[in-house]
N, C-alpha and C positions, 0 to 999 in steps of 0.2 A: 675441777673449773679454771684452769688457767685458761685448755685446751678452750673452754666456751668462754671467753672474753680471746680470744686469741680473733674467736672461729666469727666475731658478734663486728669484734676491733674489723676487718677484716674484710670483710666482706660493708661494713656502711664505709670503707676508704672505699670500696670501689664503683660506691651509685645504687649498692643494692635498693631495691625498699620493696621490694614483693622476692618470697624463697622455700622452695621443698623441701622435705625432708625425707626422702624418696626412703626412706630404713627406717625410722623415727624411730624404733626400739620406745623404752622406760619416758623418754619424751626428755633428755639434760637437754641436753642443744638448743634442739625448738620452743623448750620452755627459756630456754637465759635467754634468745632468740625475744620472745615475747615478753620477757621485765625491761630489758632494753627501751621498751615503748620508740623505735626508733624503724622500724621498717611497719610500709601498708599490710605486709600477708603472711600471714608464716601458715603454707600447710602442712599439717603430715597426714602422709602415710606409709604405712608397714599393715602387711601381711594379716598376722596374725591377733588374729579376735584382743587377745589376751598382753599382748604389748599397746596395743591401738591403747583397749585400756584404758593401760596405766600409764602410757605417754597422754590419756585425754584425764589423769585423776590428777596427774599432774600439772598441765595448766589447766586445768579448768576449765570445763564445755557449760556454758558462756564461762570467760574466759572474767579473769573481777576485774567489777564496775571500777571504769578509768578507765584498761587495757588500749589503748591505741592506736590495737593492732588486729585488725581481720585472724577466724584462726577459723581453717580446717582439715577435715580430721579426710579420710578415702583408706579405706582398705581392698588395695589389688596390688595385685606382683607389680613390685618397683622396676620390671622389665613393660611389663604392660601401661605403668600409668600412664600413659602421654592419650592411649585408647580411650579417658573415663574424664580429663580433665578440664574442664569446658571456661576455663573463667578467665580465658588471656592469658600473656606468656607472661611466660615463669621469668627473672635474672640470676636466677640460679635454682642448683641445686644438687642437693649437696644430700652425702649421707654414711 
């Protein structure tokens, strides 16, 4: 939990508005970013269908009503995610 708060606060302090977690796993970090409500877009990527499903379940699909953050889910190899991402530039990519 402390790491999630540190990550959220650091990204916000840097002015990050759009972020992709390229290895989302269970979605703990991405869920914390969505819950913060201070990011415009959080993209979750994982090559594993099982892990992406766990991330999606943790955040919600769609996210809870009233969530100001747009959430996108991708299932792709993180080394080539730039080949499929078409929603514009990202301020930060985390892993």
